[in-house]
C-alpha positions as CSV (number, residue, x, y, z in Angstrom):
1,F,-13.1,117.9,-16.7
2,V,-14.4,118.4,-13.2
3,D,-17.8,119.4,-14.5
4,F,-17.8,116.2,-16.6
5,L,-17.0,114.1,-13.6
6,K,-19.9,115.6,-11.7
7,K,-22.2,114.3,-14.4
8,V,-21.0,110.7,-14.4
9,P,-23.2,108.6,-12.1
10,E,-20.5,106.6,-10.3
11,D,-20.0,105.1,-6.9
12,A,-16.5,106.5,-6.3
13,Y,-14.2,109.2,-7.5
14,F,-10.5,108.9,-6.9
15,V,-7.7,111.4,-6.9
16,H,-4.1,110.2,-7.0
17,R,-1.5,112.7,-5.8
18,G,2.3,112.7,-5.6
19,P,4.2,114.6,-3.0
20,D,3.4,118.0,-4.5
21,K,1.1,117.5,-7.6
22,L,-2.0,115.8,-8.9
23,L,-1.1,112.6,-10.9
24,G,-4.5,111.4,-12.0
25,I,-8.2,111.1,-11.5
26,G,-10.5,108.1,-11.8
27,A,-14.1,107.1,-11.4
28,A,-15.3,103.6,-10.6
29,S,-18.5,101.7,-9.9
30,G,-18.2,98.2,-8.5
31,D,-15.7,96.4,-10.7
32,F,-15.8,98.9,-13.6
33,I,-13.4,101.8,-14.1
34,S,-15.2,104.3,-16.3
35,V,-12.8,107.3,-16.2
36,L,-9.1,107.3,-15.9
37,V,-7.1,110.4,-16.6
38,T,-3.5,111.1,-16.0
39,C,-2.4,114.6,-15.3
40,E,1.3,113.9,-15.6
41,P,2.9,112.1,-18.6
42,G,4.0,108.5,-17.7
43,Q,1.8,108.2,-14.6
44,G,-0.9,105.9,-16.1
45,R,0.5,102.8,-14.4
46,S,0.7,104.5,-11.0
47,V,-2.8,105.9,-11.3
48,L,-4.4,102.7,-12.6
49,L,-2.7,100.5,-9.9
50,A,-3.8,102.9,-7.1
51,L,-7.4,102.9,-8.4
52,C,-7.5,99.1,-8.7
53,E,-6.2,98.8,-5.2
54,A,-8.9,101.1,-4.0
55,L,-11.6,98.8,-5.5
56,S,-12.6,95.8,-3.4
57,E,-13.3,93.6,-6.4
58,D,-11.1,90.6,-7.5
59,T,-11.8,91.4,-11.2
60,V,-11.7,94.9,-12.6
61,R,-13.1,95.9,-16.0
62,L,-12.5,99.0,-18.0
63,E,-13.1,100.5,-21.5
64,V,-10.5,102.0,-23.7
65,A,-10.5,103.3,-27.3
66,A,-8.6,100.9,-29.6
67,E,-6.8,104.0,-31.0
68,N,-5.3,104.7,-27.6
69,R,-2.4,102.3,-28.2
70,R,-0.3,103.4,-25.3
71,A,-3.2,102.8,-22.9
72,V,-4.0,99.4,-24.5
73,A,-0.4,98.3,-24.2
74,L,-0.2,99.4,-20.6
75,Y,-3.5,97.6,-19.7
76,E,-2.2,94.4,-21.4
77,K,1.1,94.7,-19.6
78,L,-0.7,94.9,-16.3
79,G,-2.8,91.7,-17.1
80,F,-6.0,93.1,-18.5
81,V,-7.5,91.0,-21.3
82,K,-9.6,92.2,-24.2
83,T,-13.1,90.7,-23.9
84,A,-15.1,92.8,-26.3
85,C,-14.9,95.6,-28.9
86,N,-17.5,98.3,-29.1
87,E,-18.1,100.0,-32.4
88,I,-19.9,103.0,-31.0
89,W,-18.3,105.4,-28.6
90,Y,-19.6,108.2,-26.4
91,E,-20.0,111.9,-27.2
92,I,-19.1,114.5,-24.8
């Protein structure tokens, strides 16, 4: 995953840590979160809120696969609103 992050042309990388472990990693550019990965189950909310706090924008955008229902439910619970649906996704 670290090699993948190095290839993503973003403005900021973010690492969210708990007292003794890594909770998640994110990458953002302006108001757009392009990578959000949790390393501990159930830490998506914590990692997302910390990344949003680190951004200086009033509005934050992100992409999520519609099949990732847990993430979609979390984002909606935190106030994110669906604005578009892309039919084509990325290949890694």
